[in-house]
C-alpha atoms as one frame of an Amber mdcrd trajectory, in Angstrom:
protein
 155.114 113.726   7.970 153.886 114.735  11.379 154.395 117.883  13.296 154.339
 118.307  17.136 155.044 121.794  18.620 158.619 121.694  20.110 157.739 122.345
  23.784 154.473 121.021  24.066 155.357 118.162  26.924 157.099 121.134  28.706
 154.264 123.413  28.488 151.603 121.039  29.926 154.239 120.254  32.650 154.576
 123.794  33.537 150.861 124.478  33.608 150.142 121.652  36.010 152.981 122.511
  38.119 151.961 126.162  38.205 148.400 124.859  38.873 149.606 122.472  41.667
 151.771 125.410  43.385 148.757 127.682  43.260 146.483 125.256  44.954 149.339
 124.881  47.584 149.184 128.614  47.997 145.423 128.701  48.437 145.800 126.072
  51.006 148.470 128.173  52.948 146.080 131.406  52.512 143.405 129.295  53.977
 145.616 128.277  56.997 146.523 132.233  57.347 142.862 133.211  57.541 142.038
 130.418  59.781 145.104 131.167  61.962 144.781 134.721  61.770 148.289 135.287
  60.579 148.392 138.317  58.332 151.926 138.046  57.322 151.447 134.361  56.155
 148.654 135.497  54.124 150.567 138.539  52.684 153.609 136.064  51.762 151.343
 133.638  50.253 149.684 136.432  48.007 153.055 137.548  46.990 154.229 134.132
  46.049 150.853 133.439  43.922 151.570 136.784  42.180 155.110 135.907  41.422
 154.125 132.432  40.073 151.334 133.852  37.758 153.656 136.852  36.649 156.464
 134.222  36.080 154.271 131.988  34.009 152.784 134.684  32.095 156.240 135.948
  31.269 157.534 132.798  30.229 154.121 132.040  28.249 154.635 135.291  26.162
 158.452 134.839  25.668 157.878 131.329  24.156 154.954 132.539  21.995 157.195
 135.592  20.731 160.069 132.768  19.633 157.416 130.220  17.912 157.033 130.344
  14.242 154.316 129.306  11.904 154.801 126.179   9.805 152.704 125.583   6.744
 151.680 121.910   6.523 151.400 119.860   3.366 148.005 118.528   2.269 147.610
 115.474   4.586 150.391 116.359   7.067 149.161 116.126  10.832 149.874 118.464
  13.522 149.509 117.327  17.156 148.149 119.145  20.118 147.852 117.921  23.770
 151.079 115.757  23.417 151.004 114.494  27.154 147.676 112.387  27.178 145.437
 112.691  24.339 147.497 112.994  21.087 144.964 114.773  19.073 145.923 115.287
  15.405 144.493 117.544  12.692 145.178 117.532   9.187 143.707 119.121   6.147
 142.383 116.185   3.963 141.329 118.146   1.286 140.012 121.705  -0.068 136.942
 122.108  -2.143 135.308 125.130  -3.968 133.282 127.005  -1.378 129.687 126.264
  -1.281 127.574 128.724   1.044 129.766 128.414   4.398 131.861 125.524   3.579
 135.523 126.129   3.214 137.512 123.141   3.683 137.541 119.572   4.934 139.245
 118.981   8.477 139.529 115.402   9.964 140.183 114.535  13.498 142.444 111.396
  13.923 143.648 109.495  16.877 146.784 107.644  16.262 147.190 103.973  16.678
 148.387 102.701  19.877 151.509 101.458  18.329 152.657 104.916  16.884 152.468
 106.475  20.419 155.895 105.173  21.437 157.553 106.862  18.519
């Protein structure tokens, strides 16, 4: 069985949207400096602060409502579900020697499994 975090695509889209809006705000700030319009700069700074505060508030809220899931041996957990589909799974556990604690494999799913 495979496990993908519930809101992974939404989280990436929110991150990219916030980054894009902050880049737009940075351009407005540069324009405000160039045009010497203090009120535009203050407004852009306030928008940037509101964006960052809102993103942080949502990030903390979603983190508080998430839960741990214990994966069975060989079960995969996916990260970065928008483009890279990295899956981690515990393939086995050995008795520790020196600093070796467990075996972890990194898998890339086949192209045919990406559409499911």
